[in-house]
C-alpha positions in Angstrom: 19.6 -3.8 21.4 16.5 -1.7 20.6 16.9 0.2 23.9 20.5 1.0 22.9 19.2 2.4 19.6 16.3 4.3 21.2 18.0 7.7 21.1 18.9 7.3 17.4 15.4 6.0 16.5 13.8 9.0 18.3 16.1 11.5 16.7 15.5 10.0 13.3 11.7 10.1 13.6 11.5 13.5 15.3 14.3 15.5 13.7 15.1 13.9 10.3 11.6 12.6 9.2 10.0 15.4 11.1 11.9 18.0 9.1 10.6 16.5 5.9 7.1 15.9 7.2 6.1 17.8 10.4 3.4 15.2 11.0 6.1 12.9 12.5 6.4 15.3 15.4 2.7 15.2 16.2 1.3 12.6 18.7 5.0 11.6 19.4 4.2 10.2 22.8 2.1 7.4 21.1 5.4 6.1 19.7 6.2 5.1 23.3 2.8 3.6 24.2 1.1 6.6 25.6 -2.4 6.2 24.2 -5.2 8.8 24.4 -7.7 8.2 27.2 -10.6 8.4 24.7 -9.6 5.1 23.1 -11.6 2.3 24.7 -10.4 -1.1 26.0 -11.4 -4.4 24.4 -11.1 -3.2 20.8 -10.0 -5.0 17.7 -6.7 -3.5 16.8 -5.7 -3.5 13.1 -2.2 -2.5 12.1 -1.5 -1.0 8.7 2.0 0.3 8.2 1.2 3.2 5.9 -1.1 4.5 3.1 -0.7 1.4 0.8 -1.7 -1.0 3.6 -4.6 1.2 4.7 -6.0 1.3 1.2 -5.5 -2.5 0.8 -7.1 -3.2 4.1 -10.0 -0.8 3.9 -12.4 -3.2 2.3 -11.5 -5.9 4.9 -11.9 -3.5 7.8 -15.2 -2.2 6.6 -16.6 -5.7 6.3 -15.2 -6.4 9.8 -17.0 -3.4 11.2 -20.3 -4.7 9.7 -19.6 -8.2 10.9 -18.6 -7.3 14.5 -20.6 -4.2 15.3 -20.2 -4.6 19.1 -16.5 -4.1 19.0 -14.7 -0.8 18.7 -11.9 -0.6 16.2 -8.4 0.9 16.6 -6.4 1.3 13.4 -2.7 1.8 14.0 0.0 2.9 11.5 3.6 4.1 11.4 3.3 7.2 9.3 1.4 10.5 9.3 0.2 9.9 5.7 -1.1 6.5 6.9 -2.9 8.2 9.8 -4.4 10.8 7.5 -5.7 8.0 5.2 -7.3 6.2 8.1 -9.2 9.4 9.0 -10.2 9.9 5.3 -11.4 6.3 4.8 -13.2 5.8 8.2 -14.0 9.3 9.5 -15.0 8.9 13.2 -16.1 5.2 12.9 -12.7 4.1 14.2 -10.0 5.2 16.6 -6.5 5.7 15.3 -3.0 6.1 16.8 0.6 5.2 16.0 1.8 1.7 16.8 4.5 2.1 19.4 8.1 1.6 18.5 8.8 -2.1 19.4 10.5 -1.4 22.7 9.4 -3.8 25.5 8.2 -1.0 27.8 6.2 0.8 25.0 4.4 -2.3 23.6 3.7 -3.6 27.1 2.1 -0.3 28.0 0.2 -0.3 24.8 -1.3 -3.8 25.3 -1.9 -3.4 29.0 -3.7 -0.1 28.4 -5.9 -1.2 25.5 -6.5 -4.9 26.5 -7.4 -5.6 22.8 -9.7 -8.5 22.0 -7.7 -9.2 18.9 -4.6 -7.8 17.1 -4.7 -8.1 13.3 -1.4 -7.2 11.5 -1.2 -6.6 7.7 1.5 -8.2 5.6 5.0 -8.6 7.2 4.8 -6.2 10.1 6.4 -8.7 12.4 7.1 -7.1 15.8 8.6 -9.4 18.5 7.6 -7.4 21.6 4.2 -6.6 20.3 3.4 -10.2 19.7 5.0 -11.3 23.0 3.0 -9.0 25.2 -0.2 -9.6 23.2 0.3 -13.3 24.0 1.1 -12.6 27.6 -2.3 -10.7 28.0 -4.2 -13.5 26.2 -4.8 -11.5 23.1 -4.7 -13.5 19.9 -2.5 -12.3 17.0 -3.5 -12.7 13.4 -1.1 -11.8 10.5 -3.2 -11.4 7.4 -2.4 -10.9 3.8 1.1 -12.2 4.8 3.9 -12.4 2.3 7.6 -13.1 2.7 10.0 -12.6 -0.2 13.0 -14.8 -0.7 15.2 -11.9 0.3 13.3 -11.2 3.5 13.2 -14.9 4.3 17.0 -15.1 4.3 17.2 -12.0 6.4 15.0 -13.6 9.1 17.0 -16.8 8.9 20.1 -14.9 10.1 18.2 -14.2 13.3 16.6 -17.6 13.8 16.1 -17.4 17.6 14.2 -14.1 17.2 12.3 -15.4 14.2 11.2 -18.5 16.2 10.1 -16.3 19.0 8.0 -14.2 16.7 6.4 -17.3 15.1 5.4 -18.9 18.4 3.3 -15.8 19.3 1.3 -15.8 16.1 -2.1 -17.6 16.5 -3.0 -17.6 12.8 -1.2 -16.5 9.7 -3.1 -16.0 6.4 -0.5 -16.2 3.6 -0.7 -15.1 0.0 0.3 -18.5 -1.5 1.9 -21.8 -0.6 5.5 -20.5 -1.2 5.0 -17.8 1.4 3.4 -20.3 3.8 6.3 -22.7 3.5 8.8 -19.8 4.3 6.9 -19.0 7.4 6.8 -22.6 8.6 10.5 -22.9 7.9 11.1 -20.0 10.3 9.2 -21.9 13.0 5.5 -21.3 12.6 3.4 -24.4 13.2 1.9 -25.7 9.9 -1.6 -25.8 11.6 -1.4 -22.1 12.1 -0.9 -21.2 8.5 -3.8 -20.9 6.0 -3.4 -19.9 2.4 -6.1 -17.3 1.5 -4.7 -15.4 -1.5 -4.1 -11.7 -1.4 -6.8 -9.3 -0.2 -5.4 -6.8 -2.7 -7.2 -8.7 -5.4 -10.5 -7.8 -3.7 -10.3 -4.2 -4.7 -13.5 -2.9 -6.2 -15.0 0.4 -7.2 -18.2 1.5 -5.5 -20.8 3.6 -7.3 -19.5 6.6 -5.5 -16.0 5.8 -6.6 -17.1 5.4 -10.3 -18.9 8.8 -10.0 -15.8 10.5 -8.7 -13.7 8.8 -11.4 -16.0 10.0 -14.2 -16.0 13.5 -12.7 -12.2 13.7 -12.8 -12.1 12.2 -16.3 -14.6 14.8 -17.6 -12.3 17.6 -16.3 -9.4 16.2 -18.3 -11.3 16.2 -21.6 -11.0 14.0 -24.7 -7.3 13.4 -25.1 -4.9 10.4 -24.7 -3.7 10.0 -21.1 -1.1 7.9 -19.4 -0.3 7.8 -15.7 2.8 7.2 -13.7 1.7 6.2 -10.2 3.7 6.0 -7.0 6.9 7.3 -8.5 10.1 7.9 -6.6 13.2 10.2 -7.0 15.3 8.7 -9.8 12.1 7.6 -11.6 10.5 11.0 -11.8 13.3 12.3 -14.1 12.9 9.3 -16.4 9.1 9.6 -16.6 9.4 13.3 -17.5 12.0 12.6 -20.2 9.8 9.8 -21.7 6.8 12.1 -21.7 8.8 14.8 -23.5 9.7 12.3 -26.2 6.1 11.1 -26.6 4.8 14.7 -26.9 6.9 15.1 -30.1 4.7 12.4 -31.7 1.4 13.0 -29.7 1.2 16.7 -28.9 -2.2 16.4 -27.1 -0.9 13.6 -24.7 -1.4 14.2 -21.0 0.8 12.7 -18.3 -0.6 12.2 -14.8 2.3 11.9 -12.4 1.6 10.8 -8.8 4.7 10.8 -6.6 4.6 8.2 -3.9 5.4 10.5 -1.0 3.9 14.0 -0.3 7.3 15.5 0.4 8.2 14.9 -3.3 5.3 17.0 -4.6 7.2 20.2 -4.8 10.4 18.5 -6.0 8.5 17.0 -9.0 6.9 20.4 -9.7 10.4 21.9 -9.9 11.5 19.1 -12.3 8.5 19.9 -14.5 9.4 23.5 -14.6 13.1 22.7 -15.4 11.8 20.5 -18.3 9.6 23.5 -19.6 6.5 21.4 -19.4 3.2 23.1 -18.6 1.4 21.5 -15.7 -1.5 21.8 -13.3 -1.6 20.6 -9.7 -4.5 18.3 -8.8 -4.9 20.3 -5.5 -5.7 23.4 -7.7 -7.7 23.9 -10.9 -6.9 22.0 -14.1 -5.9 23.9 -17.2 -6.8 22.2 -20.4 -3.5 23.3 -22.0 -1.4 21.4 -19.4 0.9 18.7 -20.6 1.1 17.2 -17.2 -1.2 16.8 -14.2 0.8 16.6 -10.9 -1.2 14.5 -8.5 -0.4 16.3 -5.3 -3.3 14.9 -3.3 -3.6 11.8 -1.1 -6.0 8.8 -1.6 -7.0 9.6 -5.2 -4.7 7.3 -7.1 -7.3 4.6 -7.8 -9.5 7.3 -9.4 -6.6 8.7 -11.4 -5.6 5.3 -12.7 -9.1 5.0 -14.1 -8.7 8.2 -16.1 -5.8 6.8 -18.1 -5.4 4.7 -21.2 -2.4 2.9 -19.8 -0.6 3.0 -16.4 3.0 2.8 -15.3 3.3 1.6 -11.7 6.3 3.1 -10.0 9.0 1.9 -7.6 10.0 -0.4 -10.4 12.5 1.5 -12.6 14.6 1.8 -9.5 15.3 -0.9 -6.9 12.2 -0.4 -4.7 10.4 -3.6 -5.5 7.4 -1.9 -7.2 3.9 -0.9 -5.9 0.4 -2.2 -6.2 -0.8 -2.6 -9.9 -4.3 -3.8 -9.0 -5.8 -0.4 -8.5 -5.2 0.2 -12.2 -6.6 -3.3 -13.0 -9.8 -2.5 -11.1 -10.5 0.2 -13.7 -9.6 -2.1 -16.6 -6.4 -0.1 -17.2 -3.4 -2.1 -18.5 -0.2 -2.0 -16.5 3.4 -1.3 -17.4 6.2 -1.8 -14.9 10.0 -1.6 -14.6 12.0 -4.7 -13.7 12.0 -4.3 -9.9 8.7 -5.9 -8.7 9.8 -8.1 -5.8 7.3 -6.5 -3.4 4.5 -7.9 -5.6 6.0 -11.1 -6.7 2.7 -12.8 -5.8 0.8 -10.5 -8.3 2.9 -9.7 -11.3 3.5 -13.3 -12.5 -0.3 -13.8 -12.7 -0.9 -10.4 -14.4 1.8 -11.0 -17.0 0.6 -14.6 -17.6 -2.8 -13.3 -18.4 -1.4 -10.5 -20.5 -2.7 -7.7 -18.3 0.8 -6.3 -17.6 4.1 -5.9 -19.3 7.5 -5.7 -17.6 9.9 -3.3 -19.2 13.6 -3.8 -18.6 14.5 -0.1 -18.7 13.2 3.3 -19.6 13.8 2.9 -23.3 11.6 -0.2 -23.4 9.0 1.6 -21.3 8.9 4.5 -23.8 8.5 2.0 -26.7 5.6 0.2 -25.0 3.9 3.5 -24.2 4.3 4.6 -27.8 2.8 1.3 -29.1 -0.2 1.3 -26.7 -1.0 5.0 -26.9 -1.0 4.7 -30.7 -3.2 1.6 -30.7 -6.3 2.0 -28.6 -7.4 -1.6 -29.2 -4.1 -2.9 -27.8 -4.4 -0.7 -24.8 -8.0 -1.7 -24.2 -7.1 -5.4 -24.5 -4.3 -5.1 -22.0 -6.7 -3.4 -19.6 -9.4 -6.1 -20.1 -6.9 -8.8 -19.4 -5.7 -7.0 -16.2 -9.3 -6.8 -14.9 -9.9 -10.5 -15.8 -6.9 -11.4 -13.7 -8.2 -9.4 -10.8 -11.6 -11.0 -10.9 -10.1 -14.5 -11.1 -8.2 -14.1 -7.9 -10.8 -12.5 -5.7 -12.2 -14.0 -2.5 -9.3 -13.5 0.0 -11.3 -11.1 2.2 -14.1 -13.7 2.9 -11.5 -16.4 3.7 -9.8 -13.9 6.1 -13.0 -13.1 7.8 -13.5 -16.8 8.5 -10.1 -16.8 10.3 -11.0 -13.8 12.4 -14.4 -15.4 13.3 -12.5 -18.4 14.7 -10.2 -16.2 16.8 -13.0 -14.1 18.3 -15.0 -17.2 19.2 -12.1 -18.5 21.4 
C-alpha cells in the first residue's frame, strides 16, 4: 500500500511542502535511505519527529552522550525545522539525517547501512518497516516518552494485524502513565516490555546560560506587562490579535509576544498585524520600545520568550490541534492558559490544572477575560506561575528512569 502511495508521498513532500519550505527539497535522497558516507556504523539512533520532540528529547540525549561516550549518535527527524534544531542544540557532536519514509526498501537500506547499536524513538512514531528491519538486524528498539491517546488507540485497533506486528518488534516501551501502558498492551505489546516512567517533558530545566539569555531578552523588552501566545496556528492568530486589541484599550502599555508554530506563518502573521494596525517588531530584527507586539520569527527561543511573560497562552488549543507543550512556560514559573483542545497533552494538563498552574478556557472570550484578570492582578499571575512550577518539579525524574532502560538494552 505504501509503495502504491510512493509517487503521491514524494510529490507531497517535494512539491507541496517544498514550495512552502524549500528545506524539504534538500537531502531528499535521505527520504529513501540514502545516507551520507560520513555517518558511521554502530551508532545510537534517536528519532525525533520535529522541533517539539527535539527540544523535549535534548536533555535526555545530552545525558546519553555523557553516559555512553564511546558511541556515535545519529539524530533523525522528519522536518527541516527539526533538522535545524538538532544542529542548533548539538552542533557537531551528533550526526543528523532524515528518517526514511517507511517503505520496506528504504528502511532496510537505512538499517543495513548504519547497523545501529540501538534505535530510540520518541513518543508515538511507530513505523512498521523500521521496527521490522531493526529486529531482523538484531538492533533493539526502544520507544520512550510513549503516549497513545484514546483517539489514536482506536485508530490502531482498526488495523490490528499491523499493530500487533509493530508491537512484537518493540523491545521496551517507556510510557507516560498506566493508561497509556494499558493501551499499548491491548494492541499486542507484552506486559513485561512496558515500563511506566512518566514524561521526560517534565524534566525541562533552565541552565545558567538559559537564564542569562532569558534575562537579556527581558531587559530589552523593558518594564511593562507582557503576555505571550506560543505555538499558534492559522485560525488562532486572528483570535489572539483581536484579544490583544481589546486588552490594549484597558492596558495601553501591554506587550504581546506572538510565536507562530511554523516558520512559514511568520510573514502571514506579520500581515495580520499590519491589517490590525498594530505596531510590531520582529525578533529577528531590533526591538522598538513603542511596539505593541513582538513577532517571534526565530526558532528555538520559545522557552526564553515564555520566561519574559507574566502569563502564557499555549497555542494549538483554540482550534482542534490538541495543544502544545505547556511545560516550557512552567519551567520559568509562568502560569498557563489554554483553549479547550489539549488531547496531545492529556497526560500533562490534568496535573497542571489540579495544582492550579493552568486554566482551560472554553473559547476566546473566556481567554480574554482570564488575561484581563491575571494581567490586572500580578499576585494572581505570580501564584499561577508558582503552582505551574511546583507541578513541574513534582513530576520530574523520567529521564533517569529512561536511562536505566537504555542501559539494559545496551548491555544485551
